[in-house]
Steps between C-alpha positions, in 0.01 A plus 500: 500500500150607405413829330286747689174523302405836344181649639298728275541862603812423698865537406724196541856494635577231241454765228607806700848356557669428170858515378390590145703797378352791310634506145671161541196278522638262235787412734278429800560177688436371850849366562667558835802729482761596758336841522123516471355717226380746763850529646616566143244783483651648815857473373406638158349808662791555742751506214289721269584860408152637591536352848848651548366839397265496798797597718475851355123535517325679784293296743366783720788717613755661266796279410741474794760749602677445830209290634403192302126451459309262278498517124294281268769232495534454877122522534447227239757272664332539839154445353633184335637375831167556674315352204703180515412462869132557426502246218685239706262547794196458277648194330565341838150581619329358190711186462294298748175589323634378165700204632509211255431714192726645232398842629692445824827476309421807290428707809865465601580755229289781649791665682713513184216630281408778742866594554555537125178696448597735782831573329309600185209688653657848461694453176249705302514804726651812341760717678409718800268258676123502466513866402661381175193290420274795571715732287458271196125458551429869556714600201231341283194574714566869569838597352630558147436137412125562515528650150583152369163355599338581164774299325425188704146387429513187714372560855702213644826625347438851631417368848831312504668843502263700721492212751866404469578235761837360606349157556371477142833635380681222690294237318592669170870516590503132593306368199549738205744409226699821466714548190786252490369301796370146507128415496337500841704783649651362819344159423380460858262227610130565464457469878759768581358736237143469627613546860611860437174619341320673787228646279410230242286717278531752218540876549148551357370327814728677746370681805545869579848411628595404144618148581530230233710192438571488128502739206307433180829405332543210748134404538528186287810398695326537835192317372722212388666478843170537687327234290781248540509552877124476532450849645132575543347776291331777698189587302444439131713775345796269443722782626479442874621200698522399861853509636736207509488416873874553544452868412361539851830379648707728274276791597526413870881485483502843335254644753704368791833628373417844371304595810741371763822585316379854427457546875854377561638728227312796650669426832844498337423832333375641833151563368384286791663490844613172653216514753243566226631211293506261796143593586384433145669159480412384852137570416487183288528267800262371763565623851624155609785513245633840600700412818722255308547742211597781737752271673666421167514871417713557810772272362598753230568868577512610136172660393523376142560146623195520723283622214639226273403238761146636530470520122599134465249396767220693328582352159504149649162560662346630177641207299335255740169690494482526120611140447228367728241724337587359160474142628169565678352672193641271231155411366398865467830576324458214253142599418574874466277589794769643730467878526770753579860418582632269771640780716148643536378180667770431761402493868389818673812612690749481210234629259446812712878546536547469124228759437665734752837456325332585169355818646832608648686413179265714295543807719864465610663319206312529172435871557854579617694766309759256366234270356297786354812653346590179317139466378497857367835460329408157363175629355682783321772270365264229372264756345787665315638165378155398376465828313829458318484125434139492384568783257803306375316171442207674331718719280819297453618692192566820691869571551462518880289184504776309323755615757280399793391166351867406455519485880208257525613134506388303194293259710230769528266508201509870420412422135183309592223511241235650732496810719410272792818302438715811461373646829560168673859503375559842658346385828693171492825695476411749775354245741816292475721791602657539842447826688862596431479426126170687463646805676816486288304475173270784613802722560659413170197561282451833674863605452565495876770234481776449245756220465852584616712658226 
């Protein structure tokens, strides 16, 4: 087989797909194993403690009572399933173009890489959903943490806190060598690691939304991965890169799942009627498709079964649309010229339906009392935990600090040499908590809960 030649200003699949493992580069080889290295990434994530903890982290709605809705774990599994389909579709579509080259064989791994990256994409999110991210960021930008700014003279370090981002925190969780752990963190492949970084730039270059892909503490690590994979730099700062192309598939899988599954959850919770939900989901299809879909709906009388059928049809449609978009725009993706996300460029009918679902979700779901209540409670809990833990790591000789720090696992570097490192240790501990654990610790440190006597 011949190698696909590198073209200046263009990323190459030959570099973008590599089985080299972060932190274990000296053991790298190209031998064929029973499981591919990307399947090993997937398995390693599935069996990890941070992944298991996602079952007790809020997705959108409060953790389930009598009605089971999605948590971060079920969401990540579904995103991974959709991501695998997207990756496999793209691999199949590009194989003919690269027939006869080594690239064609490498492309067969796309489904496994995207599936693994999708499992990891939310690992850095703190408890209580996206409101948890905001609670951490605003603690430093407008809360008590603002008083610490004068002790941190480095703008980048300060921005890492005021623009705290779950995506950057996921890269840290996966690559950082915490106390007692092996080098390389999870020791995932470079390709899987790069495929989760939606915002491949530093917090000093983040937009008003506060997005970034790596903290200053992991900047050298990301640069090493990006350089090895041949990611293109965006500008001359050395702190901004163009995305690894597979990020677009991970992002599309996430966009598809959270939007459509939130609608289904809202139906189960009776925030949307069956007729409203059917109307939203039927809106994705051309008129010519509707008679057949309506005939199938008549087969099942159960409303939830009907909605599940429509949901599956919509997800299948969006997978096909996004896969084809990726294939059609491969050159733009490899040269960093593709703008926006894939879901924004699908054909008109499903694009309008998706936008309508987003509008309804914002008004009927994300502003519902249950969701707002969990956000309010989560903000209070995380703010209180930050107050107590940051005081403890900054003043560890206090009697109370010693009591509290005894509860912090030794893997977290509470005795770091810098204030930046100490604050990161507190955030590492809190962001790894489940909703239930965070609530329990909040109650205990406030004397609201005592162990049984």
